[in-house]
N, C-alpha and C positions, 0 to 999 in steps of 0.2 A: 504493499499499500504506499501511495506517495504521501510525503509527508506534507501537513497542509502549513501552509507559509502565514504568519502574523500581518496583520491589518497593517499594523506599523510599516513593515517594507517599503508601503507606497506613499505614497502623497498625492490625492486625486482632487485636491483643494481647486480651487476654482473662484472665478468672478472675485466679491469683498474679503473672500480670504486671502486671496494670494494677494491682494493691495493693504491688508492691515498692516501697521508698523513697519511699511515699506519704505520709510526714507529715514534713514537713522543720522543722517548728516543733515536735516530740518534744520534746526538751531543753529549750527555754524554756514550755512548758507543764508540766513535770513543776518547774523554777524555781521559776513561779510560784504554783504548788501548796505549792513549802515552804513559799515567802514570805506566802501565805495563813495557812497553821498557824502560823505563827510571829506574823502581825499577832493574829491572833485569841486566842493565845496571849498574847500581851501586853495585850491588851483587858480580858480576864479579869485578870491580875493586876494588874491598874492600878485597876480597881472594885475588889479587893477590897481593895488596901491603901487606894483613899480610904476605904471601908466601917471601916479599923483608924485609921484618924486617921495614916495614913504614921506610926505608932508606930517607935519605936529598935527593939522586940523582933524585926522583921519584917527587921533585916538592912540589907544597907551596899546603897546606894542613889546613883543620878548624878542631883541635882537634882528626888528624888520622881522618878525612872523609875528602877523594878525590873528586872530581867531577867525576860525571858517565861517562865522556867521556872520562877520563885521560887515561885509558886504550889502546887505539884507538893509542893515542902516546908513548904508552909505548910499546907496541907490534910496530910499526914500527923500534921502537931505538933498543931493545934487543928481540924480538921474535926469533929471530936465536940465537940466544947466550942461549936463556932458552925457550926452544918450550914444554916444560913438564908444567913450572909453568904458562904458557899462555894458553897451552890447559885446565887446571885444571881450572880454571877460566871461560873460553869460554863456559865448557861442565853445568858450574855450575851457568852460565847466562844465558843457554839454559833452564837447568830446570826450573829456576824463571820463564822463559817467559812461558813455555811450559802451567806449574802450574797455572799462572794468565791466560793464555788464555784458558784454560779449565773452568777455573773459570768465568769467562766472557760468556763463552756457555752456562756453565751452566743456570747463571741468567738470559743471553739472553730468553733462552728455555721455563725458567719457566716463564718470563713476556710476555712471545707472547700469546695471544689468538688464542683458535681454529676460525677457520673463520666461520663465521653462515652461508655462501654460498658455504661452500665444496660442496654437492650433490646438486647443485644447490640451484635456488628458488622459486620451487614449492607450489605453493598453492591452495585452490579452491577461484574460481572467485567469484565474488559478482556482483550483477548487476549495479553497475558503471562501473566495466572491461566490464560486456556483453553490454551495451551501447556504449561505446567506441569503441568495436571493430566493431560497427553495427551490431551486428549480431540482433536485436528485431528490428527496425529500430525505426519509431518516435513513439510517444504514440499516435496519431491520428490514427484514421481506416480510410478507404480507401475509405467512402464515404465524412467525413470531408477533406483528402487529396485532391479530386478532387473537391469539392467545393469551399475550402480554405475557412471554417468559423473553428471556434476554438473547440475544445474538448469540451463539455460538461461535468461542476464538478457533 
């Protein structure tokens, strides 16, 4: 008689079961997303500060390094007077954001493994599967079932 395989040998999960807990790097990518936004904002701020020759009117800085959000206050204060300088800084910030996001997407795509059940989870059934489906019935013969006596070994 052939050995019956355990149901734990095969993974027949499909659909939502496959997608559960699928992305262990979700928090890392969220953090990288925020860092890319901060870095691109810093690029725009520093470019704008360079265009204005690091004047004292720009506010406090640490060795010509301004906080990333400083450009928002500058644009509110002087954006209508110097639109080309702020437009150039915004374009540089958008370019830095686009490059960072494309890099993040490329890394994400490289880390994603193909779904092993992309085309279903079909396989040949074994004796265990057939018995569980009730296709073979019990191991007792008809006479043993009628009389209630156990099957001889």
